[in-house]
N, C-alpha and C positions, 0 to 999 in steps of 0.2 A: 452695512448701515441699510435699514429696513427700507422697504419700499414706501412709497407716500401715499396714502390711500386716496382712492378717488374720490373727487363730492359728491354729496348724498344726490342733488339734483341731478350730477351726471349720471351715475349708477340707476338712478330709478330711468331717466331717458333711454339707457342702452338696454335693459330689462323690456321695458316697454317697446321697444324696435323689436329683440330676440322674438317675442310672444308673437306681435305680427307678421314677421317671417314664417314662424313657426306654423300659425293657424292660416297662413295664405290659400294653401291648398283647398282646406275645406271652401272656403265661400269666393275665389278668384272664378270668374264667368271663365267657359269653355275657350279655346285658343280659336283663332278664323283659320280657316286657310283658303290660298289664293288658287280660283281654277279659273277659266277662260269660260266665256259665255257661249262658245260653241262645243263644249264637253258636258255641259247640263241644260243643254236644249236643243233642237230642232227647229225648223222649218215645215210648216202643216204645208202636204202635198208636194213637198220635195222629198223623196225615199226612194227606194230601189222597188220595184215590182217585178215577183216572181213569174215568169215562164214556164211551160211546160210542152214538152211533144214526144210524139211513139217515132222512132224508130226500126233502122236494122244495122247490126254493123257485121260487117262481110268479113271473109280473108281470114278467118281464123284457123288455126291450125288442127284441125281437127276436135277442137274445145268447144263448138255451138251447141245449138240448143239439141235436143235430141226431140223429131217432128211426132215419133208416137205419141209422147206425152204435151206436148207442147203444139197442138194443133195452128193456133195462131199466128205461128212462125210461117207457116208453109202456107196461109192464107195470104199473111201481109206481101209474099215474095211473090208468090201469083199475083196479087194486086198492080205491086210495081214492075212485074215483067209485062203485065196487060199495058199499061201507059207506055212503055216502051214498043208496044208493038210486035212483042212476045208472047206466043199462046200457046198454052201447057195443056193438053187432053185432060180432062176432067178426071177419065181412068186413072191417069197416072200420078194424079197429086196425093194421093193415099201412100203411094209406093215411094216418095219422095224422101230419100233421107240427107239432109244438109246437114252437116257435121263443122262445116264453118261458116255459119249464119246465125245470127242470136238477135232474139227481140230484146228491146234495150227502150228504156224512158230515158229522156233526155232533161235536164234541166238547167236554169239558169238563170239569172240574176240582171233588170233592165237598171242600169244606173240613171239616176236623176240627170237630165241635161242630155242625154246621150242624141248624137246625131244619125242618119242613116249612111251606111257604108263604116262606122266603127265597129270593131269585133270586141268582142264580150266573150271570156269563158263558159265553159258548159261542162258538167257533171254527166254521166253515162251510167246506167244502171241497170244489170240483167234483170229480166221478166221473168224467164225461165228458167231452165235447169241447165246452163251453159257453166261447163267448166271453166273458163277462164275468158277474157275477153282482152286480153294482151296481145298486140300484133295485131289488132281489127282495126278496121275502116268505117267510120261511121257515116252511113250514105244520107244525103240531102234531107234534112229534116226541118219542118218547119216549125215552127215555138210561137206557140199563143198564149196571151195573156189571160184574166179573168174574164174577160169580155167578150173572149172567139175570136178576136183578131189577131192576125199574126203580126208580130214584131220583130221576130228574127229568123236567121235559115241558118242549121247548125249543119256542119259537115267537117271530116277532118281524120285524122289517127290520132287514136287513143292513146295516151301515155297511163300503163298501168303499175302501182306503185310497190310489184310483189314478183314473186316467182315459183313455181312447182315443178314438180315429175310425180309420176306414177307408176311402176311395174309390179306386176307377178302381186298382186294384193298389198303392196307396198307404198305409202304415198307421201312426200315430203312438199312442205307448201309453207312460204312465207309471205305475209300479210295478206291482203284482199284481193282476191282475183276477180272476182265479179261486177267490180265496177272502178272504171276509171275516171280520166279527162282531159278535154282538149283544150289545151289553150288556146285564146284568141280563138276558138273554133266555131265562132258563130258570128254574122255579118247582121247588123240591124238595119231592120227594113222600111221601122216604122216610128215617129218619134212618140213623147209622152207630154201632153202637154202639163204646164207648170203654174202656179198662181203666183209666180214669183212678178211679171211684169202684167198684173190683173189687179184692178180696183185702188184705192188710196190708201189701204192697211193690209199689213199682212199677221200672220199670227204666230207665235212662237211657243213649241211646244214643250215642255220639261221633261226631263226620262222622270223625275219622281214626283210626285206630289206635296208640294214643300210651299207653303206662305212664305215662310223666309226665304227661300231662294227667289220665288217668283218677284217679292216687294225688293230684293238688291239687284235682279234684271234691271226692274224698273228704275229704280235707283242710279244704276249705271248709264242707263241709254240717255236717261235723261241731263245725268249731269255732262254727256261727250256732245249729244245731238240739240240738247235745246229744252226745257220743260213742254209738258204735253205730251213728247214724243213717241213715249211709252206709256201705255196702262196696262196692271197686272188686273186681271176679270175673274182671276179664281186663285187656285193654290197650282194650277198646271198650264193655264196660257196665260201669255201677256201680247197684247194688240197694241202693235208697231205701225204708227204715221209713215211711209213712206214718199222719198222725193218723185214728181211727178215723170221723168223720162227712165228709159232702162237704163244705159251707160249707168245713171247718178243712181241708180239703183242698185247695181253690181259695186259702186265705191261704195254706198251706205253700209251694206252687208259685210262687205270685207272688213269695214271699221268695228261693224258692233261685237260680230264674231269672234272676235281678240280682246275685249274688254275682260278686264280682271275684276272677278266678283270675289269679295269676301262671307264666304259663307262659314256658316258656324257649324260644329262638329255636328256627324249625324246622331240620330235617335239611338240609344243603346240597344242592340239588336243581335240576338245568336239565330245562326242558322244551321239546322241540322238536316243530313242526309242520310234519312233513314235506311237507305240500299247499301251503304258501303260504309255508312257508320263516322262521315266525318262529320266534324265540331267547327264553327268559324265564330269566332267572338270579338266585336269591335272593341275600341279601345274605349266605351264608354261605359260599358259594364261593369256594375258595381254589385259588392256580395254584402248583404248585412250578415252579422253574427248568427251560425245556424250549428244545429247540432245533427252529423248526419250518421246513420248504419248502414252497410250494404253489405250483404251475404247471397251466396250463391244458392241456385238451385238447380240440381239435377235427378233427371230422372232415368234408370238405365234398363231397358229390355233386352231379356235373353229370350231366344226361341231355341228348346233343344228335339229333336227330332224323339220320339220315343215310337217304340214297335213293341205292340200287344199280339201274342202269338197263343194261340190255345194248346193246350197239351197234350199231346198223344194221341189219347183215346176217347180224346173227345166226340160227340157225334155233332156234324154242321157247323163246326165253329171255324172262323174265318181269320185271317190275320187283318188287322187293321193297325197303320201308322196315325201316331198323336204326334201333335207339337204340346211341349210342356213349358211354359213363360213362366220365367222367372223374375220380379220386379223390385227393382232398387230403388226407392229414394234417400237421397243423398243431401244434406244440408248445412252447408260451410255457417260455420259462426262468424256475425257480422261485428268486430266493436265498436262501440259508439264516439266518433272522431268528432270535435268538436272546430269548427270553421269559423276564423275571426274575418271580424270586419276588413271588409277589400275594393279601397274607393278606385285601384289604379289596376290597369289591367295586368300586369306583373303580379301583384296579389292575387288577383281573381285565380291566374295560373297556378299558382305555387300552393294556394288551398286547394281546389280541384286535385293535383298532382297528388296531393297527401291521401288522396282518397283511395289510391294505389286502382279504380275501377278500368277496366277495359271502354274503348268508346262507344261499345254496345252497350255496356253498365250506363254510361255517361248522358248519354241519350234519357233515360228514364231515372238520372238524377238529378239532371237541368229541368226537366219540367214539374218534379216533384218538388223541389226547391223553389220553382216560379210559382206554384200551387199553394204553398208555405208563406209565401210573402218573402223571402230572405233572399231573390234574384230581382234585381231591378233590369229587366232586358223583356224585347220581346222575340218570341221565340216562333220561329218559321221554319217547319219540316219542309223538303223540297224532294 
């Protein structure tokens, strides 16, 4: 028995739905992804502060600075000894060989809201020609901020993530030995004021300049805390009206920093690292139909020593040594490859892989495609 045919009206409806679904990828808006507010914005003035200091590491096993090449190590040690009441005759300063002492720079980051007495980690790096800081102890070193004030005091035993040994001209080394770390090696001595409890407004600074993100932050805060609480000033800053008291402000910030934001996908972008040849492409990069031909050009120069010697009966002739250079230029043919349209990341990757180019060649190809108008993306070279 033959199957009963579909009614003409139903058949037309099914064809229209199929066509609509097939073309949805061309006109459907970019999907939004949810992130929390604290992942895209920070509070103005609430940040880390860099600290730096100069100090000495002692207790090294003969791997410290060679004082003949680093005179500042001897001067620093002499100044420290004088503060402790020990005087070294000037005639003996130049003869001091302190192989167990190294001059170092000490750096740290003072986190926001850090209070006096709290401990922070410090990084220690050699300034001179010390072979290794392994097993050394950092002597009390004041750490200063950009304003010249002392904000922390560092001291402690170094942890160096490496090892090494040398003898009879041979050397074996694992990792880096001229830098180390002192966990919780500095004690905070001074606090840095923050604007959290100052004024009636607080400014949120977005990580990236984007008007849509600023508008979404304003919408999310006003929807939760009331209309007029937040106001987007530009594409990077949002001004927020704060509660009057300090404890209420802490609760207020705890509430808004966990608000969910529905952000549109970022702009199409390609990031190129010219030093390593790395290429990173985000999901919104699209490719128009184009044709690409790429070939390699190699230049080889070979130099061969040639000796010109006069004959035995010549008068006053001299032997002359010269170099004979052979230069060869070789260009590999490149076939013309047609690349189809690609609106998805998988299509773009498949098309670029069909070229068979190395990452270094891909840098030039992408820039040429951008100039030809076939690549819809912003190219950033780092």
